[in-house]
N, C-alpha and C positions, 0 to 999 in steps of 0.2 A: 507562549512558548512557540518556537519551531520544532515539530515533531519529526523525526525520520524514522524509518524501518528497512529492515533487508527483507525484500520479498522476493518469490519465485513464482514463473507462472503456473507452476505444476504443483507446488507445496503450499496448503493453505496456512499452516503455521507461518507467524511472520517473528522477527527478534528486532525488538525495538533498539533503537540508540540512543545516547546521552543526548536530550533535547537542549536547544539553545533560546534562553528567556530572552523574549524582547523587552529590554529595558534598557535606559541609560548606562552607558558605560563609564567609569571612573574619569572625571576631567571633561565630561560630554556636558553641553548646557541644551543641546536640541532633542527632542522626542527620539527614542529609537524608533525603527521599523523593520519590516518583515525582511525586506532587502538586504540592509546592515546585519540582520541575524543570520541571513541565510550565507553571508560572505563569511562571518566567522563560524558558522557551522562547518562550511566547506573546508576551511583552513584549518581547524581542528580536526575533522575526519582526516584529511590526507596525512596529518601528522602522527596520527593515533594509529592507522593503517595504511603504510606507505605503499604494502605489497599485495591489498586486497583488491582483486579486480573487480569492479562493480560497476555498473550503469546508471547514472543519476536519472531518474525517471520522476518529473515534475508537472504540476498542471500547467493550463495556458498562463497563468499569472507570470510564470518563467520565461514565457516564449518572446523575450526580447533581447535587443544585443547586449546590452550592460550584463545581463545575466549569463549568455553566452561567451562574453570574453571573459568573466570569471571563471566559467567552466574550463575554457580554453587554457587558460593560464595555470590553471591547477593541474591541467592534463588528465582530465577524466571524460570519459563518453558519456552521452548523454541522450534521451529521449524526452522531449518536450512536447506539451499540448499545443495545440494551435486552433484558433479560432477566428472566423472570417471578421468577426466584429473588432477585435483587437489586432488583427494582423491584415488589414485591408490590403495593403500594397502585395503583399504575398499572394493571396487568393486572387488578387487581381490579375497578377502575373501567370499565376496558373490557369486561368480561365482564359487568357489571352493565348497563353502556349498550347493548351488544348484547342482550342479552336483552328489553329494552327497546324494540328497533328503532331506535336511535338511530345506529348505527355506519354507516359507509357501505362497501359491497360491491361489487367489479368482479371479473369473471371472463372470461379470454379464453383460447381455444385456438389452437394454432399447431402445423401441421404441416409436418415437414422431411425432407428425405434424400428419395432416388429408390429405390436398391435395397434398404436398410434403412428401412422407415418409421418416424419417430419423431414423437410428439405430445407438444407442452409445453402444460400448463395453468399458467396464469399468475392467481393468484388473490390479490387485495387486500383489506384490510381497514384502514379509516383514519377517523380524526376530528382536527378541531382543536380548540385550546383547551382540552386537559385539564390536569388539576392533577398535576404530578411526584410529589408524596406530601403526606400530610396535615400535615406540619410546618410549611409555609409555602406562599406563594401561587404559587410558580414554575409559571407555564403552559407548555406544549409543545404540538406537533403530534404526533400518533401515526401510524405507518405499519408495518403487518404484512404479510407476503407469504409465498406458499407458492409453489413451484415444484414440479409432479409430470410427470417425464417418463415417457413410456410407449413401449415399442418392442417390436418382434419381431427375436427374433435370427437369426443365419442358420439354425438348427435350428428356426424356427418357434415357438419359445418366448416366451410374453409375460414382459416384464419392466418393473417400476416402480421410481422411486427419487423421493423428496420431500426437499425441502430447505426450511426455514422460518427467515424471518430478521425481525427487528424493529429499529426504529429511533424516536428522538425528534429533532424537529426544530424550529427557528424559523422553517423556511420554510413557507409555507402550503401546503397538500396540497390539489391539485384532481384529478379525473379525467385531466386532461390531461398532467399532469407525473408522473404515477405512475411510469412506466418510467424517466423522468429521474433521479427521486430514489431508486428502487430501485437503479439501477445505478451510482449515485453511491455509495449507501449500500455497495455490494459490491466497488466499487473499493478500499477499505480492505484488501482481502488483497494489493494489490499491495505493501503494506510487508513482508509475510510472503513471497509467492512471488517476486516480482521484486527484493527488497532484502535480506532477511535470509537467505533459502534461498540467492542468488546468493553472499552473504559467506560462505556455509558450505561450498558444494558446487562453485563454478565457480573454486577456485584462489586466492580471497582469505585462506583458511587462518584466517577469523574463527571464534573458538569463545567459549564462555561463560566470563568471568572475573570473578570477584567482589573484585576489589579492584583499586585505582588504582595501588599499588605507592608507596613512600615519597615518589618525587621526580615522580609523576604519568607514570611511562613507560608502563603500559599506557594511560592516556587519550590520550598522544600517538600511541601506535601505532593506537588506533582512528580517531583523528582522520585520521590520514595514510591509512590504508586507505578510509575513507570518501572522502576528497579523490581519492584514485586510482579509485575507483569511480565517481565524478561525470565525471572526466575520461574515461573509459571510455564512460559512459554518453552524455556529449556528442558523443564520437565515432561512436558507434553511431547517434545521431539525426541527424547532420549531415554525416558524411565517409564519401562514396561508397568511399573506399580501404580504410577500417576494415571497412565492411560487405561488401565483396566477400571481404576476407580471413576475415571471420567466416564467410562462408558457404563457404569454402574447407576449412574445418574443421569444415563440418556445424554451424554455429550454435552450438558448445560453447564457451564462455570458456575453460575449463580446457585444451582441444585447442590453443586459439590461444595461451596462454602457453608450454605446453611446445614449441610450434613455434617462437616467438621466441628460447627459450632455446637450442635446437639450432641456430638459423641463427647465433645471438650466438656461440656456441662455434667455429663453422666458417668464418665469413665477415665480411670487413669491411664497414661501411655507414657510407654519408657522411650519412643523414638518416633520420629517422622513417619519411618517405614511400618511401624505397627499400626499407626493410626490411617495409613492410606490400605495398609493391609486389610484391617478392619471392615473397611467399605467396599474392596475389592471382592473380599473373600471373607463374608461374615461367618460362615460356618465353620472355619479354620481356626479362629481367634477367640481365647478364653480371657475375658477383660475383668479388670478389678473396679468395682464401682467407686466413685469419688468419695464417698463418704464412709468407705469401709475401713474398719480399724486394722 
């Protein structure tokens, strides 16, 4: 399945969208692929949410001319990952232009922390209007970012860590929007950390499955799981009672589900609010045992 979620750089909660199964469509003989599923998802998304202003953030597998043509035809904005290994022409062009003094460079240093001092160096390299590859005239804007973190640990030993990211986008890049674009590009990890990781490790019991089954059973299970996750995310985003109950179990979804199972075995509940209230504020609720007459 090709999954997507609405993410924001400043908000940890994500909102999953309806996924697109990677499977043969009616009348097709060739096996389906992620690219075809991506085209279907894009078309359906634009039909379902024509006025929703979003930026499509995708990994380096999408950093190719056919995908960019699809996104441009759908009239959506995008930030796509780029890698030297799969975008050799682009990175060769960048290095050549940089050696000739045409690339833009920006560097900023940031000191954070009090007890343990930490210095973060942000370094950018960017240029608008580059060719994506030699085979066609597709033009993109290129942004590369290095984050170097230097800190002194409690033993007085210096430590250094560096991360590097590269993106292509049709958004114009200026010195004033470098941090916004960088944080937008890095928000793509929300699909991994706050979505897939949550599915696998926080009680949704999602595992890799490489078949849809004969009557689409696995597909239906996947859809239902994502729907349940969406309901939970909306509650965490907007329901104070759900938020308090989650805090009571140390912010762990798996702990919350186990607590709900235990309470269901022992007590009668008239509503979902009563159940969450019994977890969030146990001292305020009087409950009826399940076996009580």
